[in-house]
N, C-alpha and C positions, 0 to 999 in steps of 0.2 A: 369774505371770510377774513377775520382778523388773524394776523400772525403774532404768536407769542411763544416765549420760551417756557418749558416746563420739564419736570423730572418724571420719568416713567420707570417702574420696576417690573422687569419681565424675567420669567424663568424659561430657560431653554437648555437643550441637551445637545452636545456635539462631541466629536472625537478629536482629541488633541494628540497629534503625532509628536511624542517626545523624541529627543535625539536617540535615546536607547531603543525605542520601538522602531525608529527609522533604520537604525543599524541592524536590528534583528531581521527586518524585512529584506534589507539589502543582502544579508548573508544567504538568504534562501536562493537567490538567483545566481550566486557565485558558482562557477565551476570549481573543480578541485585545485587548479592552478591559481586562480584568483583568490580562493579562500586561503591557500597556503601563504601567498604574498601578504594578505591582510593580517593573518595571525602572526607572521614574522615581524611585521611592523608594530603590532601591539606588544610583542615580547620585547622589542627594543626600547619602547618608550614607557612601559609600565613595569616598575621594579617588583611589583607583587605577583607578576605572572612568571611562570617557569614552565619549561618544556618537560613533559612527562616521558621518561625513557623506560617506564615499566611495561609489563605485558597488559594487553587489553586496551580498548579505546579509552583514552583519558577523559573524553567528554562524559562517559558513563561513570567512571570512578570519581571524577571531580565533584559530582553532585551528591556528596554525602550530607548528612544532616547538619553538620556544622557549617558547611558552605552555604546551604540553603538558608539556615537560620541567620547567618551573617548577612546574606543578601537581603532577606526580608527586613532585618533590622536596619540595613543601610538605606533602603528605599522608603522605610516607614517615616512618615512626616513630610516627605516631599510629594506624596500622592502615589497611589498605586496605578498600575497601568490602566488606562481608560477602557471602558467597555468597547467591545469591538475587536479586542485582541484575539478573540476566537476566530476571526477572519484569517488569521495566519495559521490556523490549524493546531494550536497548542492547547494542551489540557494540563491542568494542575490537579494533583491529588494531595491529601494531607501529608503524604510522604515524599512529595516531589513529583516531577513529571514522569509519566510512565509511557512505555511504548505499547500501544494497544493493538491487539489483533482483533479486528471487528468481526472476522469470520467465526472465530472460536470463542469470542468474548473473554479472552484471557489477557492478562497484563504481563508485560516484561518489566520488572522493577528497574529503576535507574541503576541501582547497585547490585544488579543480578549477576548471574553466572557468566562465565566467559562465553563469547559467541561460538567458540569451538565445541562447547558441550551443548549441542543443539538438541532441543526436544522435537522429535520428528512428528509429534502430534500437533505441534503449533506451526501449521503451514497452510498453504492455500491450494485448492484445486486438486487435480489428479493428473498424473503423468502417464505416458505410455511410450516414451522415447526409447528406442532400442539403441543402447550405447555402442553396440557393435556395428551399427549401420554406418558405412563409410561416408554417406551423404550428410551425416550430422556433424557439425563442427565440434572439435574437442572443447571441453570446458576450460575455464581459466585456470583451474587447479592443475590440469594436465599440462597446460602451457608453462605454468610456473615451475612444475616439477621438471619438465624438460629443460627449461632455461637454467634451473638451479643445478643441473647435473654437471655443468661445465664451469670452468673458472673464467671464461671470457678470453682465454689465450689459445692459440692454435697448437701449442705444444710447449715443452720446456724451453726450447730455444727460440720460439717464435714471439714476436712482440705482441703486446696487447692491442685491442682495438683502438683505445685512446691514444696509444703511441703512434699507430699507423696513420690515423686521421690527421695528426699534427704535422706529418711529413708530406702530405699530398700537395702536389703543385697546382697552382691555379692555371687557368687557360692562358693568361697573359704571360706568366712565367715560362710556361711550356713553349709558347710561340717566340718569346724573346730569345730563348736559347737557340732556337733554330735560325732566327734572323741573324744572330751573331755569327753563326757558322756558314750559312748559305749566301748571305749578302755581304760582299766585301767592300764595295764602293761607299765612301762616307755619305755622298749625296743621296744614294738610294736608301741608306740606313735611316737618314732623316725622314724621308718620305714614308718608309716602312713604320717608323715609330709613330708618325702622325696618324697613319691609317690604323695602327694598332689601338690607339686611343679612341677611335670611333667604332670599335668592335663591341657589340652587345653581348650579353651573357650566352645567348643562343649560338653565337659565332657568326652573325650576319654583320655586314658593313652598313652602318646607318648613315654615313656622311655622303655628301655629293663630291664626286671627283673634280668637277670644275671649281668648286670652292677650295678644295685642297690645293689645286694647281695655282689658283690666284693667291692664296694665303702664303704658300711657300715660294712663289715666283718661279715655278717650274713649268715645263711644257706638259700639256695633257698627255702626249705620247709617253713621256717619262713616268707619269703616274700610272698609266695603263701597264707599262712594262713591269713596274714594281708590284702592282696588284697581281699580275700573272704569276710572279714568283711567289707571292704570299699565298695564292690559292693552291700552290703545289705543296704547301706544308702539311704537316700532320696536325689534326685529324683531317681526313678528306672531306671536302665540302665547306671548309672554313673560308672566310672572307667573301662569301657569296652575297649578291645584292638582291636576290629573290629566291623563292623556293625552287623554281625550275632550274636556276643556275646551280643551287646547292646540290640538287639531285644529279644534275649533269656532271658536276665535278666528281662526285662519288662514283658514278658509272664510268667516267673517264679513267679514274684510278684503277678500276677493275677491268679496264679494256673492254667495256661492254656498251660504249656509246656509239650507236650506229644511227643512220638517218631515220629509220623507222621509230626507234625509241626517242630520238630527239623531237620528232613530230608529236609524239605522245606527250612529252614534257612541255611542249609549246601549247598544248591544249589541256592543261590540267583542269580547268573549269568543267570541260566536258566529262572528264573522268570523275570529278566530284558529283556530277549529275547522273553518272552511270549511263551516259548516252553511248552505248557500245556500237550501235550501227554507224553513227557519225564518226567514231574513232576508227572503226574498221575501214571506212572510206578514206579518211585522212592519212592513216598510216600505211595503207596499201598492203595489209597483211590479212591472214585468215584468222578465224576465231581462236584457234589453238595458239598461234604466235602471240596474239593480243593478250591471252590469258597469261602466258609466260612473261610477257613484258610487264604486266600489272603486278605479278608476283615479285618480279625483280625490283620494281619501284617500292613495293611494300617492305622489302627487306632493308631499305636504306634508312638512314637517320636524318629526319628533317631538321633536327636541332643538334648538330654535332658538338657545339660548345658546352652544352649542359652536362656532358660526361665528366667535365673537370670541376663542376660546381658541387659542393657538398650538399647532401640531402638533409635539409634542416627540418623536415617534417618530424613531428613527435608522435609516438604511438598513443592511441586512445587508452586512457586508464579508466576503467569502469568504476562508477560510484556504487553500483548495486550488483550483487552476485546472485544468480538464480541457478540452483542445481536440483537434480532429482534425488529424492530421498529413497531409501531402500523399500519403503512400502508403496512406492509409485506416486507419491505426491511431490509438490514443489516446496523447496525451502528458499526463502527470500531473506537475504541478510546484506548488511552494508559491508563494503570493502574496507577493512581496517587500515589499509595503506593510504586511503584518502581522508581518513578522519584525523583532524589535528589533535595532537596530544598536549594539552595545556592544563595546568593546575594553578590554584591560588595558593601562594606560599604563606599560609597562616602562621607558620613558625617564625618566619622572618618578620611578619607584621607584629607578632607578639613581642619579639625581641626589641624592635626599634620603638615600640610603644612605651617601653619602660623608661626611656630617657625623656627628660622635659623638653618640650617643643613650644615654639610660639604659635600664634593663631594661623598664620599662613602655612606652616608645616603641617599642622593638624588638618587643615582643609585639603591640602594636597594629598596626604595619606588617605583621607576619607574618600576623596574623588577616585584615587587609584584603586582602592579596595572595592568601591562600588562598581567601577568600570570592569575590573577583573572578574567579579562575581557575575556581572551581567553578561560578559563575553562567554564565560563557561556555560552559563545557563542557555544563552542563545545558540551556542554550538550544539548543545544537547537537543534543544527543541528543533533545530534544523535537521539533525540526524533522525529524530523521531518523525518529522513530517515527511522526509524523503522515504523512509521505510513504510509509512502508511500508504503513500501514493503508489509506490512501487508494488506493494503487496496487493493493492486493489487492482492495479493494471494486470498483474499476473493472474489474479482470480478471474477477471473478466475476459482475458485473452487466453484462457486455458487451452482452447482448441488449437490455437496457433502453435503453442509449445508442443502439443502432442502430434499434430499432423502436418504443420507447415503453413506457408503463407496463404495458400488458397482457403484456409479456414480463419483468416484474420477477420475479426468482427468490426463493424463500424463503431467508432467510439469518439466522443467529444469530451471536452473538459468538464462540462456540466454533469456528465454521468459519474465521473470519478468524484467530483466535488460533492454531489448529493449522497453518494455511498459512504463517504468518510466524514461528512458533515463539515466541510471546509468551504471557503469561498473559491470561486473559479480563478480569481487572480492569484491565489496562493498555489493552486495546482499548476497554473501557467508558469509561475516562477520556479517551482520545484522541477518541472520537466524541461526547463531550458538548459541546454548545454550539460545535461546529465546523461550518462550512458549506463546500460545494463548488459552485463555479460551473461549469456544464456547458453544452453547446449547447442543452440542453432546459430550462434554468433553473437557479436556485440552490436547492439542497437541503441540509438538515441531514444530516450523516453518519448519524445515527440513522434517517433515513428509509429507508435501504436495508436495514435489518434488519426483516423481517416474518415472521410466523408462517406455517406451511405448512398448506395444505388438500389432503387426499388426492385423488388422481385415481381416479374410478370405473372407469376402463379399465385400471388398474394401471400407468400411465405415471408420469412425473415429477410431483411435487407442485407445486401452484400457490401463488403468494404471495397472502396475504390482501388486499394492496393491489390486485393484479391482479384478484382476484375482485370487489372493490368497484367497480373500474372497469367490469367487465362488467355488474354490476347497474345501475349508473347509465346505461350506454349502452343497455341494454334498456328502461329506463323512459323515457329521453329519446326513444326511437324508437317507443314504443308509440302506436298510433292512438287517436284520441279515442273511437271506438266499441268499442274492445277493450282496455280497461285491464288490465294484467297483475297478477294477484294474486300473493302471495308463493308460494303453492303452484305456480302456473304458472311462476314464475321458477325454482323448484327443478327442475321438470321440464325446462326449457330448458337449464339449466346441467348437469344430469346427462346430458342428451343430448350435451353438448359435452365430457363426461368429467370434470366437477367434482362430487365427492361432498360435498354440503353439505346441512345441515338447514334446515328452515323457520325455526326460531328464530334461526339465524345470519343468514339473509337479513333478517329483521326487525331484528336488532341493527345490521347494517351500514347498512340503509336509514335507521334513526333517527339513526345517527351522522352520516350525510350530510344530515340534515334534509329527507328526502324523505317526504312524507305517505303515508298508507296508500292502498290501491287505492280504498277507498270515498271518501276525501276527494279523490283525484285525479279520480275519475269525476264528482263534484259540480262540481269546477272546470271540467272540460272540457265538461260538459253545457251550461254557460252562457257558455263561451268565455273563461274567466279563465286 
């Protein structure tokens, strides 16, 4: 076959991911902190963007007809978004993007009313939660009302929280003050300073004493002497080299360290395995004394140094709020505190457009205007998509919100995607790192997606999370003289219509950190 060069004309169709489309898809999977950082960066580099300090979500107010017209005019000529944009779950109407309630077939216009003026007919499902039930977690609104009732200060003469945190001592500062007062000899202070540098955040000594002696040119006995003085400092248990030594130091400080409890500390692995018969033999005590010793150990602090470390954990800020309406239904709305408030400053653009500019300046302004309009539009589409997905989750998990975790339905991404006519990847992005505040607590959106366990009676499948709840409830209610084995739990669940294997019971039990029936029997036999 001869080789030759020729020209062929072919027609094909493919999806081109423009930078703007890539940015919009990336915004979907951002949590509220990442989104805030992204928007702040855009505000710094784009002079046509400004922060909206008015009432109501800026992403809804910004999409007025002039902004949409400006956006359509800006992108006209460089090609509209390619087909396939529907995979991101965005819908366009002649008047701009709408928030669609697929249950009632009603639309929430982009320039609609304030979210506070909620139409209770535009909601999902039905509720039956008794708000007076103490087992039901308070709603976010009640938390905010309680938090807003105070000023953050303990009284007129008390410092604020931010002032108190700034004055807290670190662990090393606290120990250094004690070393200065309790250790007088200069050579011992040098050894103490070296050992202090090897202290980790939990208060444990991580270095080797022989290496310290070799590095400082000191005798090992001198190192041990200084270490003994350091271990007598506050907090008790500091400068320990192991967990058993840390607990022993705290018991010594309480004058509770005797040979029996020291034997228990030397055999902590047996205590972790709950091998009580072996511990009774090693410690030489009866079951009552062993129970008291175990309770004494449980009252100790295994990481004494962490008490001086500030708690850097941040509270979860929900993206979606779910509350019960007066008519017994559910109202699903976005948390306005997590919605970025940005607008396109068309007045500034009109002002600077009157002055003559060269070609590069015109191109820069056009690029900024197009980027600003696209960002505002993308933020609104992100909010719309989150609301659609959350609303469908609430609709399909209505029984969970009414009755609790035992009524959680098995659910996968494909179910939500099919109901709201979006792609599964879009639903996956939306539910990642997003949280929902409900009357039963704050849950990640991913929590509502669980695998299914078949019913032995041929009925509806059960959620794996609901089955785990049943297992935990059975174990919590088991009597001390009749501990349930995994095989017995299988029999009970199959009697309730749950087709489950023994190995699945064991897997769920271990995931919930519940010991085996043998270990539970040992604990309950001595009253632990």
